[in-house]
C-alpha positions in Angstrom: 57.9 -5.5 -6.9 58.7 -9.3 -7.0 59.4 -11.8 -9.5 56.4 -13.4 -8.7 53.7 -10.4 -8.9 55.4 -9.0 -11.6 53.8 -12.0 -13.8 50.8 -10.8 -13.3 51.2 -7.5 -14.3 49.4 -6.2 -17.6 51.0 -5.9 -21.2 54.0 -7.3 -19.9 57.1 -7.9 -22.4 57.9 -11.3 -23.5 60.7 -11.4 -21.4 58.6 -10.7 -18.1 57.4 -14.4 -18.8 60.6 -16.0 -19.1 60.6 -19.3 -16.5 61.6 -18.6 -13.2 62.2 -20.4 -10.1 58.9 -21.3 -8.4 58.8 -20.6 -4.8 57.1 -22.9 -2.9 53.6 -22.3 -1.2 53.9 -22.0 2.6 51.5 -24.9 3.7 48.7 -23.7 5.1 45.2 -25.0 6.8 42.1 -23.5 5.0 38.5 -23.9 4.9 36.7 -24.2 1.6 35.0 -21.8 0.1 31.5 -23.4 0.8 32.4 -23.8 4.4 34.0 -20.7 5.7 30.8 -18.0 5.1 29.2 -20.5 7.5 31.6 -20.1 10.2 31.5 -15.8 9.7 27.9 -16.1 9.7 28.3 -18.3 13.1 30.7 -16.4 14.7 28.5 -13.2 13.8 25.6 -14.7 14.8 26.6 -15.7 18.3 28.5 -11.9 19.1 24.8 -10.9 18.3 23.2 -12.9 20.8 26.1 -12.0 23.0 24.9 -8.3 22.4 21.0 -9.0 22.2 20.0 -7.7 25.5 21.8 -4.2 24.7 20.3 -4.3 21.1 16.7 -5.2 22.2 16.7 -2.4 24.6 14.0 0.1 23.9 16.6 2.9 22.6 17.7 0.9 19.8 16.4 1.1 16.4 17.2 -1.9 13.7 16.3 -2.2 10.0 16.6 -5.1 7.8 16.6 -5.0 4.2 17.9 -6.2 0.8 20.9 -4.1 -1.5 22.0 -4.5 -4.9 25.4 -3.5 -5.9 25.3 -3.3 -9.7 28.9 -2.4 -10.6 31.7 -3.0 -13.2 35.2 -4.7 -12.6 38.2 -3.6 -13.8 42.1 -4.8 -13.0 44.2 -8.3 -12.9 43.3 -11.6 -11.4 45.7 -14.9 -11.5 45.6 -18.3 -10.5 48.2 -21.5 -10.5 50.3 -18.7 -12.5 47.8 -18.3 -15.0 46.9 -14.6 -15.5 43.7 -12.4 -16.8 43.0 -8.6 -17.4 39.3 -7.9 -16.8 37.6 -5.3 -17.8 33.7 -5.5 -17.4 31.0 -2.9 -17.7 28.2 -3.0 -15.3 26.2 -3.6 -18.3 28.2 -6.7 -19.2 28.2 -7.8 -15.3 24.2 -8.0 -15.5 24.8 -9.4 -19.0 27.0 -12.4 -17.7 25.5 -12.6 -13.6 24.8 -15.7 -13.4 23.7 -15.3 -9.4 23.5 -13.0 -6.8 22.0 -12.5 -3.3 22.3 -10.1 -1.0 21.0 -8.8 2.7 21.7 -6.6 5.5 20.9 -5.2 8.9 21.6 -2.5 10.7 21.0 -0.9 14.6 21.5 2.4 16.0 20.8 3.7 19.5 21.9 7.6 18.7 25.1 7.0 20.1 26.2 3.4 19.1 25.6 1.7 16.0 26.1 -1.5 14.5 25.8 -3.1 11.0 26.3 -6.6 8.9 25.8 -7.2 5.1 26.3 -9.9 3.2 26.8 -10.2 -0.7 27.3 -13.2 -3.4 27.7 -12.6 -6.9 28.7 -15.2 -9.8 29.9 -13.5 -12.7 31.6 -14.0 -15.6 33.9 -12.4 -18.2 33.3 -14.1 -21.7 35.9 -11.2 -23.2 39.0 -11.5 -20.4 42.6 -11.4 -21.8 44.2 -14.9 -20.3 47.9 -15.4 -20.2 49.5 -19.0 -19.7 52.8 -18.2 -19.3 54.1 -22.0 -19.8 52.6 -22.0 -23.6 52.7 -18.4 -24.7 54.4 -15.1 -23.7 50.9 -13.0 -25.0 47.4 -12.5 -23.6 44.7 -14.8 -25.8 41.1 -14.5 -25.8 39.8 -16.5 -22.9 36.6 -16.6 -19.7 37.0 -15.3 -16.5 34.3 -16.3 -14.0 34.5 -15.1 -10.4 32.1 -16.4 -7.3 32.6 -13.8 -4.4 31.3 -13.7 -1.2 31.7 -10.6 0.7 30.6 -10.5 4.7 31.0 -6.6 5.8 30.1 -6.1 9.7 31.2 -3.3 12.0 30.2 -0.9 15.0 30.0 2.9 14.6 30.2 5.7 17.1 28.5 9.1 17.1 31.2 11.6 17.6 30.1 13.7 20.7 28.9 17.5 19.4 29.2 16.2 15.7 26.0 14.0 16.1 26.0 13.7 12.0 29.5 12.3 11.8 30.2 8.5 13.0 33.3 6.9 13.9 33.8 3.4 12.2 35.5 -0.1 12.7 34.8 -3.3 11.1 35.9 -6.5 9.3 35.4 -7.5 5.6 35.3 -11.1 4.9 36.2 -12.2 1.1 35.6 -15.4 0.2 36.5 -15.7 -3.7 36.6 -18.5 -6.3 38.1 -18.0 -10.1 38.0 -19.9 -12.9 40.4 -18.9 -16.1 40.3 -20.5 -19.2 41.0 -20.2 -23.2 38.3 -19.5 -25.5 40.0 -20.9 -28.1 42.3 -24.1 -28.2 44.1 -23.1 -31.5 45.4 -20.1 -29.6 47.7 -22.7 -27.2 48.6 -25.0 -29.9 45.8 -26.6 -30.1 45.6 -27.2 -26.4 42.5 -26.0 -24.6 43.2 -24.7 -21.1 41.5 -24.0 -17.8 42.5 -23.7 -14.1 40.5 -22.9 -10.9 41.5 -21.9 -7.6 40.0 -20.3 -4.3 40.8 -18.1 -1.2 39.6 -16.7 1.5 40.8 -13.9 3.7 39.7 -10.8 6.2 40.6 -7.3 6.3 40.2 -5.2 9.2 39.0 -1.1 8.2 38.1 2.1 10.1 36.5 5.1 8.8 34.4 7.5 8.8 30.4 7.9 8.1 28.4 11.0 7.3 24.3 11.3 8.0 23.2 14.3 6.7 19.7 15.2 6.4 18.3 17.2 3.4 14.6 18.1 3.8 11.4 16.4 4.7 12.3 12.8 4.5 15.3 12.8 2.4 19.0 12.2 3.8 22.4 11.6 2.6 25.0 9.3 3.4 28.8 9.2 2.8 30.9 6.9 4.2 34.7 6.0 3.6 36.8 3.3 4.9 40.3 2.2 4.6 42.2 -1.1 5.5 43.9 -4.2 5.2 45.1 -7.3 7.0 44.7 -10.4 4.6 44.7 -8.4 1.7 47.5 -5.5 0.8 44.9 -2.9 1.0 41.3 -2.7 0.7 39.5 0.7 0.0 36.0 1.7 0.1 33.8 5.0 -0.9 30.1 5.4 -1.0 27.8 8.2 -1.5 24.0 7.2 -1.5 21.0 9.4 -1.1 17.9 7.9 1.3 14.3 8.6 1.1 11.5 7.6 3.7 8.7 6.3 1.6 6.9 5.6 5.1 7.5 5.8 9.0 9.2 2.0 8.4 10.2 1.7 4.8 13.4 3.3 3.1 14.9 3.3 -0.3 18.6 4.0 -0.7 20.3 4.5 -3.9 23.8 5.9 -4.5 27.3 4.8 -5.9 30.2 2.7 -4.3 33.4 2.5 -4.9 35.3 -0.7 -4.2 39.0 -1.6 -4.4 40.8 -4.7 -3.0 44.5 -6.0 -3.7 45.1 -9.5 -2.6 48.0 -12.0 -3.3 49.0 -15.1 -2.3 51.4 -17.7 -4.0 49.7 -17.7 -7.2 46.6 -16.3 -6.4 45.8 -12.5 -7.5 42.9 -10.8 -7.1 43.7 -6.6 -7.8 40.6 -5.8 -8.9 38.3 -2.1 -8.7 34.5 -2.9 -8.2 32.4 0.0 -9.2 29.1 1.1 -9.7 24.9 1.9 -8.7 24.5 0.6 -5.3 20.4 0.6 -4.4 18.9 -0.8 -1.0 15.4 -1.1 0.7 15.3 -1.2 4.2 12.2 -1.9 6.8 12.3 -0.6 10.7 11.4 -3.2 12.8 
């Protein structure tokens, strides 16, 4: 583990935050968080347009809908050398939620499938523990705010002879803006401090999905995937129960676990998000 990585870890000893030589960040060209989702959406739209003749074939079934991820957050965040310990319950997230929007589209023809989802969440932690190592070597009361965009898309393939089991391959885009600040200026010698930074990265992943009929209009879905690329690692697990309300409308309810570990220079997002996942789907 590098010195830079150590600076962000939990419950450090004072010595951990002794002055260290900073490593200059390699110059890079990055799009702003506001523009990158538009680029991802544009590229995804072009790919779907190229695939349109296949996707519009009569043997394909398509569904569109909205979903909600009611999650808690636990982990470490960092921006420009300032680190924070985050521990938010699902109730805390709902209380501090500033905004959210989700949408998804899925399709299947019995052999191949596709999906694409968009999630935006703006949430804050008013009880975060924040560390400003150039002022103090202990965590103080602070606030952490996260604006997160996740675009998840990919293809699935029904394994011959085991039609309820699918192999998955896809990409997951992350766009994240972090704001970390101290709650009380007295904790920092009368000085109020805040920092903010944003990052974007793309992870590839592979996984499996099981679609298990239960009874009549009931079914279960289990999905596991793992990968990385932009991040050091990323994992996801879902367990869902599906109920076909009508021939066209389906409700989905279950549990989702999402873990990502990303670090680049002075930016750190090593976070676990887990909680209830809800969705309403309409068959076209």
